[in-house]
C-alpha positions in Angstrom: -0.1 0.1 0.0 1.4 3.4 -0.9 1.9 6.2 1.6 -0.7 8.4 0.1 -3.5 5.6 0.4 -2.4 5.0 3.9 -2.6 8.8 4.9 -6.0 8.8 3.1 -7.4 5.9 5.1 -6.1 7.4 8.4 -7.8 10.8 7.6 -11.1 8.9 6.6 -11.0 6.8 10.0 -10.0 9.9 12.1 -13.0 11.9 10.6 -15.5 9.1 11.3 -14.3 8.7 14.9 -14.2 12.5 15.4 -17.8 12.8 14.3 -18.9 10.0 16.8 -16.8 11.8 19.6 -18.4 15.0 18.8 -21.9 13.5 18.8 -21.3 11.8 22.0 -19.9 15.2 23.6 -22.9 17.1 22.1 -25.7 14.5 23.0 -24.8 12.5 26.0 -22.2 14.2 28.0 -22.4 16.9 30.7 -20.2 19.1 28.3 -23.0 19.4 25.9 -23.7 23.3 26.6 -19.9 24.3 26.0 -19.5 21.9 23.1 -22.4 23.6 21.5 -21.3 27.0 22.3 -17.8 26.4 21.0 -19.1 24.8 17.8 -21.2 27.9 17.1 -18.4 30.2 17.8 -16.0 28.4 15.7 -18.6 28.4 12.8 -19.1 32.2 13.1 -15.6 32.8 13.5 -14.7 31.0 10.4 -17.4 32.8 8.3 -16.4 36.1 9.7 -12.9 35.2 9.2 -13.4 34.4 5.4 -15.4 37.7 4.9 -12.7 39.8 6.6 -9.9 38.1 4.3 -12.0 38.9 1.3 -12.3 42.6 2.4 -8.6 42.7 3.2 -7.7 41.5 -0.2 -10.1 43.9 -1.8 -8.5 46.9 0.2 -4.7 46.0 -0.5 -4.9 44.6 -4.0 -3.9 46.9 -7.1 -6.3 47.7 -9.4 -6.2 45.6 -12.6 -5.5 47.4 -16.0 -9.0 46.9 -17.2 -10.4 48.8 -14.1 -8.1 51.7 -15.0 -10.2 52.8 -17.9 -12.6 55.7 -17.2 -15.7 56.3 -18.6 -14.8 59.8 -19.9 -12.7 58.1 -22.9 -15.7 56.2 -24.0 -18.7 58.5 -23.4 -22.1 56.7 -23.2 -24.6 57.3 -25.9 -28.2 57.2 -25.6 -29.8 54.4 -27.4 -33.6 55.2 -28.1 -34.6 51.6 -29.0 -33.3 50.3 -25.6 -34.0 53.4 -23.6 -30.6 53.4 -21.9 -27.1 54.8 -22.2 -24.6 52.3 -24.0 -21.0 52.6 -24.6 
């Protein structure tokens, strides 16, 4: 058996064991309230972490050359058929 396959099987088994351990802690143990609170905290923290990472990348990235073109070079013209300005 290759090393990659062995690692894959270990990850698979550990994930299943982790699920049953989590289910036991959440449903049958006295630690249920804190396990639930930590689960929600980690989920919300993960979602907000991804949102903050997107915002950071938007704030610190350089504009692409296509976004440097202004509308002044290509003025919009009125299209009477569509009823809108087109470039």
